[in-house]
C-alpha positions in Angstrom: -12.0 -37.9 -23.6 -13.8 -37.2 -20.4 -13.7 -34.3 -18.5 -12.6 -35.2 -14.7 -15.4 -34.0 -12.5 -15.3 -31.3 -10.1 -14.7 -31.6 -6.6 -17.4 -30.0 -4.8 -16.9 -27.8 -1.7 -18.7 -28.5 1.3 -22.2 -27.2 1.5 -21.8 -24.9 4.5 -22.9 -21.6 5.7 -20.1 -19.2 7.3 -20.6 -17.1 10.0 -18.3 -15.7 13.0 -15.5 -18.5 12.4 -18.3 -21.6 12.2 -19.6 -23.6 9.8 -23.0 -24.4 9.1 -24.8 -27.3 7.4 -27.5 -26.6 5.0 -30.5 -26.1 6.9 -29.1 -24.9 9.7 -30.7 -22.0 11.4 -28.8 -19.3 13.9 -29.2 -16.0 15.3 -27.7 -13.1 13.2 -26.8 -9.8 15.0 -26.2 -7.4 11.8 -25.5 -3.4 12.9 -26.6 -4.2 16.9 -30.0 -6.1 14.9 -31.0 -9.4 15.3 -32.8 -11.6 13.2 -33.2 -15.5 12.3 -31.8 -17.2 9.3 -31.2 -20.3 7.5 -28.5 -21.4 5.5 -29.8 -22.1 2.1 -28.6 -22.8 -1.0 -29.2 -19.1 -3.7 -27.4 -19.4 -6.7 -25.0 -22.1 -6.3 -23.6 -20.6 -3.2 -24.4 -21.3 0.1 -26.3 -18.0 1.6 -28.3 -17.1 4.8 -31.7 -16.2 4.3 -33.3 -14.5 6.6 -36.3 -16.2 7.9 -38.0 -13.8 10.9 -37.3 -10.1 11.6 -36.2 -11.2 15.6 -34.5 -14.2 17.4 -37.0 -16.3 19.6 -35.6 -15.6 23.5 -34.8 -19.4 24.0 -32.0 -18.6 21.5 -30.2 -16.4 24.1 -29.3 -19.7 25.7 -27.1 -22.0 24.2 -29.1 -24.3 21.5 -27.6 -27.2 19.6 -29.5 -25.5 16.6 -29.4 -21.8 17.2 -26.2 -20.0 18.1 -26.4 -15.8 18.0 -23.3 -14.0 15.8 -22.4 -11.0 15.5 -19.9 -8.8 13.3 -17.4 -6.5 14.5 -17.5 -2.8 15.2 -16.7 -0.5 12.8 -13.6 0.7 14.7 -12.4 -3.1 14.7 -12.4 -3.6 10.9 -9.2 -2.1 9.7 -9.6 0.7 6.9 -5.7 -0.8 5.7 -5.0 -4.4 4.6 -2.6 -5.9 7.3 -0.3 -8.9 7.4 -0.7 -12.0 8.8 
């Protein structure tokens, strides 16, 4: 008996509602601090890996390989589950 092959999910990182393929670099902003990160595989999962403590100045303008993202302010995150 042969076990069916598991369907693999697309190997992409998610940030700010967008998908980024492996190897993609983006300027991530977390807690008002920005850093350059690359989408990589870590223990069979996609993950953002910090590659530089700050973002190059040219990443502030739209760029095909570097996209600034941010996280919501703590006051914007609900403390109770919300209904969709």
